[in-house]
C-alpha positions in Angstrom: 0.0 0.0 0.0 1.3 3.4 -0.9 1.7 6.2 1.6 -0.5 9.2 1.3 0.9 12.6 2.1 -0.6 16.1 2.3 1.9 18.1 0.2 0.1 21.5 0.0 -3.0 23.2 1.4 -4.9 26.4 0.7 -8.1 28.2 1.7 -10.2 31.2 0.5 -11.2 34.0 2.8 -13.9 32.9 5.2 -17.1 34.9 5.9 -19.8 36.6 4.0 -18.5 37.5 0.5 -19.7 38.5 -2.9 -17.6 35.8 -4.5 -19.4 32.8 -6.0 -18.4 29.3 -5.0 -16.1 28.8 -8.0 -14.1 31.9 -7.2 -13.8 30.9 -3.6 -12.4 27.6 -4.9 -10.0 29.4 -7.2 -8.6 31.4 -4.2 -8.0 28.2 -2.2 -6.5 26.5 -5.3 -4.1 29.4 -5.9 -2.7 29.2 -2.4 -2.3 25.4 -2.5 -0.4 25.5 -5.8 1.6 28.6 -5.2 4.8 26.7 -5.0 3.8 23.8 -7.3 3.4 23.3 -11.0 -0.1 23.8 -12.5 -2.7 21.4 -11.2 -2.9 19.5 -14.5 0.8 18.7 -14.1 0.4 17.3 -10.6 -3.0 15.7 -9.9 -5.0 13.1 -11.9 -8.2 13.1 -9.9 -10.5 15.4 -7.9 -13.0 15.1 -5.1 -15.1 18.1 -4.0 -17.2 18.2 -0.8 -20.3 20.3 -1.2 -23.2 20.0 1.2 -26.0 21.4 -0.9 -26.9 22.6 -4.4 -29.6 24.8 -3.0 -27.3 27.7 -2.2 -26.2 28.5 -5.8 -28.6 26.1 -7.7 -25.5 24.3 -8.9 -24.9 20.6 -9.2 -22.0 19.0 -11.2 -19.6 20.5 -8.8 -16.9 17.9 -9.6 -16.8 18.9 -13.3 -17.1 22.6 -12.4 -14.1 22.6 -10.0 -12.0 20.4 -12.4 -12.7 22.9 -15.1 -11.6 25.8 -12.9 -8.5 23.9 -11.9 -7.6 23.4 -15.5 -8.1 19.7 -15.4 -9.6 17.8 -18.3 -10.7 14.2 -18.7 -9.9 13.2 -15.2 -12.2 11.6 -12.6 -13.9 14.5 -10.8 -16.7 13.8 -8.3 -18.7 15.6 -5.8 -19.2 13.9 -2.5 -21.8 14.7 0.2 -22.3 13.8 3.8 -23.7 17.2 5.0 -21.0 18.9 7.0 -18.7 15.8 6.7 -18.5 16.3 2.9 -15.0 17.9 3.1 -13.5 15.1 5.2 -15.2 12.6 2.9 -13.4 14.1 -0.1 -10.1 13.8 1.8 -10.9 10.2 2.8 -11.6 9.3 -0.9 -8.4 11.0 -2.1 -6.3 9.2 0.5 -7.9 5.9 -0.4 -7.1 6.3 -4.1 -3.5 7.3 -3.4 -3.0 4.4 -1.0 -4.5 1.9 -3.4 -2.4 3.2 -6.3 -5.4 4.3 -8.3 -4.0 7.8 -8.6 -0.6 9.3 -7.9 -2.0 12.6 -6.7 -5.5 13.8 -6.0 -7.0 17.2 -5.3 -9.4 17.1 -2.3 -11.4 20.3 -2.1 -14.6 21.7 -0.5 -16.7 24.7 -1.2 -19.9 26.3 0.1 -21.5 29.6 -0.7 -23.9 29.5 2.2 -25.0 33.2 2.2 -26.4 33.0 -1.3 -29.9 32.1 -0.1 -29.9 34.1 3.1 -30.8 32.8 6.5 -33.9 31.0 5.2 -32.0 29.3 2.5 -29.2 28.1 4.8 -31.8 26.9 7.4 -33.7 24.9 4.7 -30.5 23.4 3.2 -29.2 22.3 6.6 -32.6 20.9 7.5 -32.4 18.5 4.6 -29.9 16.5 6.7 -32.6 15.6 9.2 -34.8 12.5 8.9 -37.7 13.4 6.6 -40.7 11.6 8.0 -40.5 12.9 11.6 -37.8 15.5 12.1 -38.1 17.7 9.0 -41.9 17.8 9.2 -41.8 18.9 12.8 -40.0 22.0 11.7 -36.9 21.4 13.9 -33.7 23.3 13.1 -30.1 22.5 13.6 -29.7 24.7 16.7 -32.8 23.2 18.2 -31.6 19.7 17.6 -28.2 20.4 19.2 -29.9 22.2 22.0 -31.5 18.8 22.9 -28.0 17.3 23.1 -26.8 20.2 25.2 -29.7 20.1 27.6 -29.2 16.4 28.1 -25.5 16.8 28.6 -26.1 19.5 31.3 -28.6 17.2 32.9 -26.4 14.1 33.1 -23.2 15.9 34.2 -22.3 18.8 36.5 -21.5 21.0 33.5 -23.2 24.4 33.2 -24.1 26.8 30.5 -21.1 28.9 31.6 -18.9 25.9 31.0 -20.1 25.7 27.4 -19.6 29.5 27.1 -16.0 29.1 28.1 -15.4 26.8 25.1 -16.6 29.7 22.9 -14.2 32.1 24.7 -11.3 29.7 24.1 -12.0 29.2 20.4 -12.4 32.9 19.8 -9.1 33.5 21.5 -7.5 30.9 19.2 -9.1 32.5 16.1 -7.7 35.9 17.1 -4.3 34.5 16.2 -5.5 32.8 13.0 -5.3 34.9 9.8 -7.6 32.5 8.1 -10.4 32.9 10.7 -13.7 34.6 10.1 -13.8 36.1 13.6 -10.3 37.3 14.5 -11.2 38.8 17.8 -11.4 37.5 21.4 -14.6 37.7 23.5 -15.0 37.5 27.2 -17.3 35.2 29.1 -19.7 38.0 30.1 -20.2 38.8 26.4 -20.9 35.2 25.7 -23.3 34.7 28.6 -25.2 38.0 27.9 -25.8 37.1 24.3 -29.3 36.3 23.2 -30.6 32.7 23.2 -30.7 30.9 19.9 -32.1 27.6 21.3 -31.7 27.3 25.0 -29.3 26.4 26.5 -27.4 27.5 23.4 -26.7 31.2 23.0 -25.4 33.1 20.0 -21.8 32.4 20.8 -22.4 28.7 21.2 -23.3 28.4 17.5 -20.9 28.4 14.5 -21.7 31.0 11.9 -23.1 30.7 8.4 -19.9 31.0 6.3 -18.8 31.3 2.6 -15.5 29.6 1.9 -13.4 26.9 0.2 -10.4 24.8 1.0 -8.0 22.6 -1.1 -5.6 19.9 -0.1 -3.2 18.0 -2.4 -2.8 14.3 -1.5 0.2 12.5 -3.2 2.1 9.3 -3.0 5.8 9.0 -2.1 7.0 9.5 -5.7 5.1 12.7 -6.4 6.0 14.1 -3.1 9.7 13.4 -3.7 9.6 14.7 -7.3 8.1 18.0 -6.1 10.8 18.2 -3.4 8.0 18.9 -0.9 8.5 15.9 1.4 10.2 17.9 4.2 7.1 20.0 4.4 4.7 17.1 3.8 2.4 15.5 6.3 1.6 11.8 6.3 -2.0 10.6 6.5 -1.4 7.7 9.0 -5.0 6.7 9.8 -8.5 7.0 8.4 -11.9 6.1 10.0 -15.5 6.6 8.9 -18.8 5.6 10.5 -22.5 6.3 9.8 -24.9 6.2 12.7 -28.7 6.6 12.7 -30.0 9.6 10.9 -32.8 10.4 13.3 -31.6 11.8 16.6 -34.4 10.0 18.5 -32.7 6.7 17.7 -29.4 7.7 19.5 -27.7 8.2 22.8 -27.6 12.0 23.1 -24.5 12.2 25.3 -22.3 9.5 23.8 -21.3 10.2 20.1 -20.9 6.6 19.2 -20.1 7.1 15.5 -17.4 9.5 16.3 -15.9 7.1 18.8 -15.9 4.3 16.2 -14.4 6.6 13.5 -11.7 7.9 15.8 -10.9 4.4 17.1 -10.6 3.1 13.6 -8.3 5.9 12.6 -6.1 5.3 15.7 -5.9 1.6 14.9 -5.0 2.3 11.2 -2.3 4.7 12.4 -1.0 2.5 15.2 -1.5 5.2 17.8 -3.8 5.9 20.7 -5.6 8.9 22.0 -2.7 9.8 24.3 -0.4 10.2 21.3 -2.4 13.0 19.8 -0.9 16.5 20.3 -3.5 18.6 18.4 -7.1 17.9 17.4 -9.5 19.7 15.2 -13.0 18.6 16.1 -16.4 19.5 14.8 -17.7 22.2 17.2 -20.7 23.3 15.2 -22.0 24.1 18.6 -20.0 24.3 21.8 -21.5 21.2 23.3 -20.0 19.3 20.3 -16.5 20.0 21.4 -17.1 18.6 24.9 -18.9 15.5 23.5 -16.2 14.8 20.9 -13.4 15.2 23.4 -15.0 12.3 25.2 -15.8 10.3 22.1 -12.2 10.6 20.9 -11.1 9.3 24.3 -9.2 12.4 25.3 -11.4 13.1 28.3 -13.3 11.0 30.9 -17.1 10.9 30.7 -18.7 14.1 31.7 -15.4 16.1 31.6 -15.2 17.2 28.0 -15.9 20.7 29.0 -12.3 20.9 30.3 -11.0 21.4 26.7 -10.5 25.0 27.9 -8.1 24.1 30.6 -4.3 23.8 30.4 -3.4 20.1 30.4 -2.0 20.3 33.9 -5.3 21.6 35.3 -7.6 19.0 33.8 -9.2 16.1 35.6 -7.4 12.7 35.9 -7.9 10.7 32.8 -7.5 13.6 30.4 -4.7 13.6 27.8 -2.5 16.6 27.0 -4.1 17.3 23.6 -4.8 20.9 22.5 -8.2 21.1 20.7 -9.3 23.5 18.0 -6.3 25.7 17.8 -7.7 27.2 14.6 -10.7 28.6 16.5 -12.8 25.7 15.3 -16.0 26.0 13.4 -17.2 28.4 16.1 -14.7 31.2 15.3 -12.7 30.2 12.3 -15.9 29.6 10.4 -18.0 26.8 9.0 -18.4 26.8 5.2 -20.1 23.3 5.4 -18.5 21.5 2.4 -15.0 22.9 3.2 -15.0 22.5 6.9 -13.3 19.1 7.0 -10.5 20.3 4.8 -10.0 23.5 6.8 -9.4 21.1 9.7 -6.7 19.5 7.6 -5.2 22.9 6.8 -4.8 23.7 10.5 -3.3 20.3 11.2 -0.9 20.7 8.3 0.3 24.1 9.6 0.7 22.7 13.2 2.6 19.7 12.1 4.9 21.7 9.8 5.6 24.5 12.3 3.7 27.1 10.4 0.9 27.9 12.9 2.4 31.2 14.1 1.2 32.2 17.6 -1.1 29.2 17.6 1.8 26.8 17.3 1.7 23.9 19.8 5.3 23.0 20.7 6.6 19.7 19.4 3.3 18.8 17.8 3.8 15.8 15.5 0.5 13.9 15.6 -3.0 15.3 14.9 -6.6 14.0 14.9 -9.4 15.5 12.7 -13.0 14.7 13.4 -15.6 16.0 10.9 -19.3 15.2 11.3 -22.3 15.4 9.0 -25.9 15.5 10.0 -26.7 15.9 13.7 -23.8 14.7 15.9 -22.6 11.4 14.4 -25.0 10.7 11.5 -21.8 10.5 9.5 -18.3 11.0 11.0 -15.0 10.9 9.2 -11.7 10.9 11.2 -8.1 11.2 10.1 -4.8 10.9 12.0 -2.0 12.9 10.5 1.7 12.7 11.5 4.7 14.9 10.8 7.4 13.5 8.5 
């Protein structure tokens, strides 16, 4: 089996923009290939993660992005697993390179979420819910995650303020991230005084609607060596993927089983354990998600995931030393649905190659990415990345 490496990454500006999706993709592509030959001279396949065609009334995203990358007559496919679409694109690219199907593949993601306004984004995201019961009830993503948060607060000694502290931590990280949508810190009083969205979740507990794109080049040993990029490359050591029930009513609200399975599979594939992970980017679409995923990834003991905000030495017994969402996470870096999983890879790449600036975690050499689609773990994709 060939080794898969991330040899280059790029992203567009994140936030509300007048740029259409294909131009956002072009911005990400330009950064990824800034020090490489043209895409057509490097990659021979493309996967694009895109959550919904509703935003821009555009399907055939694989063909469109291949065209804008200057690729002709190569396999180019759109993949979808709601917010896990980006990680699914990366997983497929890694699979193809490992299997020798392609020498190098472009994994990308794009979403122009603001195109349809708040109503359009709400409806597009609602399509990820189970149709017969959940969609017809009128439930929204914040309301569904509020169910998880309410149950978590009921079953543990965590408080709304504890969730708010996760938002404070992620905004602080984003303030040092030039890619982030919100590059400013907030204090806990601002978070707690913000209006409710779906109690107990307040405004700062929720990731923003975001326009954006990301691109990652996945290559085998030969391509990485030919491009003289291996010293700056990152190895994809482990991959895991799991689909749980679509309907929230069918699941344990405080144990994200699918994420646990996906992370454990990625650990086994990489030959590592939770304690070996230095940095992790997890899917904090809502603050409670970060706490739940810290536990699902086996970083934290049950009920103590809220301690992601603490320095490792101040955490409860049973916690690892991992640093979580150094990018600012979905909460503050931004959440352009189809690109989110790849933006996680961008942050891990920068951490593992020593390019994270003020966010840099000392001696970081192993990272975990957890990207989820649907509510909680309807579909979860996990990757373990290691420095060369």
